[in-house]
C-alpha positions as a printed NumPy array, in Angstrom:
array([[-153.295,  109.448,  216.741],
       [-154.357,  113.029,  216.053],
       [-152.244,  115.735,  215.016],
       [-153.307,  119.174,  213.972],
       [-150.681,  121.705,  212.577],
       [-151.079,  125.272,  212.542],
       [-154.943,  124.953,  212.603],
       [-156.868,  128.296,  212.635],
       [-160.47 ,  128.908,  212.887],
       [-163.02 ,  131.788,  212.507],
       [-166.791,  132.027,  212.415],
       [-168.137,  134.56 ,  209.876],
       [-171.16 ,  136.605,  211.062],
       [-173.57 ,  138.324,  208.367],
       [-174.196,  137.227,  204.79 ],
       [-171.992,  136.506,  202.117],
       [-170.214,  139.249,  201.141],
       [-170.735,  141.22 ,  204.347],
       [-170.56 ,  140.985,  208.068],
       [-167.154,  140.006,  209.622],
       [-165.316,  137.02 ,  210.942],
       [-164.784,  136.456,  214.365],
       [-161.182,  134.558,  215.032],
       [-161.468,  131.735,  217.603],
       [-158.279,  129.568,  217.356],
       [-155.051,  130.658,  216.328],
       [-151.888,  128.238,  215.215],
       [-152.828,  125.19 ,  217.188],
       [-150.247,  122.768,  216.939],
       [-151.474,  119.46 ,  219.038],
       [-150.364,  115.957,  218.707],
       [-152.34 ,  113.216,  220.826],
       [-150.582,  109.909,  221.433],
       [-152.262,  106.787,  220.951],
       [-153.336,  105.036,  224.2  ],
       [-153.192,  108.395,  225.674],
       [-155.796,  110.173,  227.765],
       [-155.576,  113.929,  227.094],
       [-157.632,  116.69 ,  229.121],
       [-158.26 ,  120.221,  227.421],
       [-159.201,  122.862,  229.679],
       [-160.058,  126.565,  229.541],
       [-162.78 ,  129.257,  230.283],
       [-165.998,  129.087,  228.414],
       [-165.279,  130.857,  225.011],
       [-161.33 ,  129.769,  225.36 ],
       [-162.218,  127.457,  222.03 ],
       [-162.319,  124.101,  223.263],
       [-165.799,  122.79 ,  221.795],
       [-164.464,  124.477,  218.438],
       [-161.37 ,  122.247,  218.617],
       [-163.23 ,  119.309,  219.576],
       [-165.662,  119.924,  216.64 ],
       [-162.591,  120.211,  214.16 ],
       [-160.792,  117.133,  215.378],
       [-164.24 ,  115.466,  214.849],
       [-165.146,  116.958,  211.477],
       [-168.12 ,  118.565,  212.323],
       [-166.594,  122.092,  211.162],
       [-163.511,  122.555,  209.021],
       [-160.6  ,  124.705,  209.721],
       [-160.082,  127.873,  208.283],
       [-156.33 ,  127.171,  207.682],
       [-154.047,  124.583,  208.763],
       [-153.766,  120.699,  208.625],
       [-155.514,  117.635,  210.501],
       [-154.333,  114.007,  210.499],
       [-156.28 ,  111.185,  212.365],
       [-154.755,  107.693,  212.651],
       [-152.659,  108.588,  209.586],
       [-155.2  ,  109.951,  207.481],
       [-155.141,  113.317,  206.143],
       [-158.966,  114.531,  207.312],
       [-159.208,  118.184,  206.332],
       [-160.375,  117.496,  202.853],
       [-163.065,  114.728,  203.386],
       [-166.509,  115.152,  202.295],
       [-169.474,  115.111,  204.36 ],
       [-170.119,  111.287,  203.492],
       [-166.548,  110.355,  203.878],
       [-166.417,  112.419,  207.259],
       [-169.571,  110.087,  208.31 ],
       [-167.975,  106.992,  207.614],
       [-164.8  ,  107.97 ,  208.929],
       [-166.479,  108.968,  212.457],
       [-168.306,  105.944,  212.596],
       [-164.921,  103.898,  212.505],
       [-162.719,  105.893,  214.382],
       [-164.6  ,  107.939,  216.862],
       [-166.653,  107.226,  219.713],
       [-168.612,  110.238,  221.537],
       [-169.458,  111.251,  224.983],
       [-172.064,  114.112,  225.826],
       [-172.461,  116.025,  228.781],
       [-176.25 ,  115.761,  228.043],
       [-175.997,  111.772,  227.236],
       [-177.537,  112.184,  223.854],
       [-179.876,  108.806,  224.505],
       [-182.547,  108.435,  222.326],
       [-185.742,  108.266,  224.807],
       [-187.813,  105.753,  222.739],
       [-184.941,  102.825,  222.982],
       [-184.073,  100.966,  225.928],
       [-180.536,  100.862,  227.421],
       [-179.526,   97.849,  225.133],
       [-181.138,   99.513,  221.893],
       [-179.027,  102.945,  222.359],
       [-176.167,  100.727,  222.844],
       [-176.741,   98.491,  219.928],
       [-177.678,  101.552,  217.612],
       [-174.133,  102.056,  216.133],
       [-173.723,   98.35 ,  215.309],
       [-177.056,   98.461,  213.251],
       [-175.909,  101.377,  211.622],
       [-172.595,   99.678,  210.364],
       [-174.706,   96.54 ,  209.36 ],
       [-173.175,   94.194,  211.987],
       [-175.163,   90.662,  212.39 ],
       [-177.573,   90.498,  215.317],
       [-175.76 ,   87.518,  216.749],
       [-172.422,   89.697,  217.185],
       [-174.339,   92.522,  217.927],
       [-176.014,   90.848,  221.018],
       [-172.563,   89.805,  222.34 ],
       [-170.749,   93.001,  222.174],
       [-173.679,   94.757,  223.654],
       [-174.355,   92.375,  226.504],
       [-170.295,   92.264,  227.482],
       [-170.568,   95.933,  227.375],
       [-173.09 ,   96.973,  229.332],
       [-171.975,   94.104,  231.997],
       [-168.675,   96.129,  231.955],
       [-170.466,   99.306,  232.953],
       [-172.566,   97.884,  235.817],
       [-175.852,   97.823,  233.69 ],
       [-176.915,   94.306,  232.707],
       [-179.575,   94.348,  235.046],
       [-181.1  ,   97.551,  233.35 ],
       [-180.616,   96.291,  229.346],
       [-184.508,   96.789,  229.283],
       [-185.019,   99.781,  230.906],
       [-185.635,  103.31 ,  228.864],
       [-183.405,  106.614,  229.422],
       [-186.469,  108.074,  231.29 ],
       [-186.173,  105.229,  233.94 ],
       [-182.491,  105.592,  234.708],
       [-180.737,  108.033,  236.833],
       [-178.408,  110.283,  235.473],
       [-175.255,  108.125,  236.4  ],
       [-176.64 ,  105.312,  234.587],
       [-177.571,  107.06 ,  231.558],
       [-173.979,  108.233,  231.175],
       [-172.835,  104.596,  231.986],
       [-175.199,  103.778,  228.862],
       [-173.735,  106.491,  226.646],
       [-170.085,  105.089,  227.335],
       [-170.911,  101.755,  226.473],
       [-172.634,  103.309,  223.19 ],
       [-169.206,  105.426,  222.634],
       [-167.241,  102.045,  222.722],
       [-169.364,   99.495,  221.134],
       [-167.468,   99.527,  217.839],
       [-164.329,   99.556,  219.681],
       [-163.146,  102.697,  218.441],
       [-159.589,  103.704,  218.733],
       [-160.523,  107.3  ,  219.896],
       [-163.039,  108.581,  222.393],
       [-164.187,  112.292,  222.446],
       [-165.795,  113.464,  225.376],
       [-167.152,  116.633,  225.734],
       [-167.877,  118.062,  229.508],
       [-168.699,  114.118,  230.189],
       [-169.641,  114.679,  234.022],
       [-171.249,  118.04 ,  233.648],
       [-174.648,  116.667,  234.441],
       [-173.399,  114.152,  237.39 ],
       [-173.038,  114.67 ,  241.194],
       [-169.622,  113.883,  242.7  ],
       [-170.185,  110.292,  243.244],
       [-171.367,  109.448,  239.855],
       [-168.387,  111.465,  238.492],
       [-165.841,  109.636,  240.339],
       [-167.319,  106.242,  238.986],
       [-167.285,  107.853,  235.373],
       [-163.593,  108.767,  235.717],
       [-162.682,  105.59 ,  237.281],
       [-164.475,  103.781,  234.284],
       [-162.456,  105.741,  231.65 ],
       [-159.518,  105.191,  233.122],
       [-160.072,  101.343,  233.445],
       [-161.144,  101.371,  229.834],
       [-158.191,  103.164,  228.693],
       [-155.839,  100.719,  230.399],
       [-157.741,   97.511,  229.242],
       [-158.725,   98.604,  225.803],
       [-155.972,  101.342,  225.043],
       [-158.212,  103.654,  223.927],
       [-157.47 ,  107.191,  223.24 ],
       [-159.339,  109.473,  224.878],
       [-159.614,  113.446,  224.512],
       [-161.887,  115.322,  227.112],
       [-162.892,  118.443,  227.216],
       [-163.545,  120.035,  230.49 ],
       [-163.554,  123.165,  232.754],
       [-163.197,  120.822,  235.88 ],
       [-159.833,  120.207,  237.258],
       [-160.748,  117.103,  238.983],
       [-161.848,  115.622,  235.749],
       [-158.647,  116.93 ,  233.958],
       [-156.388,  115.343,  236.499],
       [-157.326,  111.784,  235.279],
       [-155.363,  112.847,  231.851],
       [-151.648,  111.918,  231.137],
       [-151.109,  115.474,  229.981],
       [-153.371,  118.541,  230.401],
       [-153.525,  121.08 ,  227.826],
       [-154.952,  124.684,  228.593],
       [-157.03 ,  126.907,  225.843],
       [-156.914,  130.495,  226.466],
       [-158.255,  133.085,  224.042],
       [-158.145,  130.576,  221.407],
       [-154.52 ,  129.603,  221.917],
       [-152.501,  126.692,  223.588],
       [-150.756,  128.116,  226.714]])
C-alpha cells in the first residue's frame, strides 16, 4: 500500500544561498502492507512526524521515492496532492482538529461536501458512521459540548467518511485519559478488521503501539 525507497529528508535553516541543512531522516526503506496496522515509535525528535508528513505529501523528500497504492507520488504538484489525499487518506490528530462552529454531524460530513457527494448519500454515510462510533445521539452537538473522547470519536468518523484505504494517525490518544484511549484503540482495531483499512500510527506510547500488527522504531532519523 505504501512504499518508501531510500528516502532522506533534511530541513534548511537560513536564507537562500546561506544557512545550513539539518538531516532528519536517513535512507528510509519502508513497506506498509494493505490492511496492516503499522505502529511507528520513537522519542521526540526522532523523525516520526516528518516521516508521516512525507507519506501524506505535506513535505517532499530531499531524495528517494515514495509510492502509495501503486502510484509514484514524489513528483505530484500541490493540487495533485490535495486530490490524492482526499481520495486515499483519512487523518486522526492528537488535537482533534474539529471545526468549532460545526456540529459533530457537519464535521464528519465536511470531506463529503468537499468532494461534491450528494446530500442523500452524505446523510446515509454520516448517520451510519456516527452510530458506528457511538455518537448518533450527539450529532447536533458542537465540539465544545463534547468530551475529549467524544471529540476524538468524531475525528475518527470524519477520517473514515470517504472510506479511504489509508488512515494516518499522529499521536491519536495523546489528549485522552486511559479509559478513552482504550475505547479509541478498540475502535481502530474493529474498523481495521471490518473495513480492511490500513492504519499508520505515530506514537511514543507503547500501549498504543501494541495494537499494531507490526512496530518499527525510529532513532535519530533511522529505522532500527
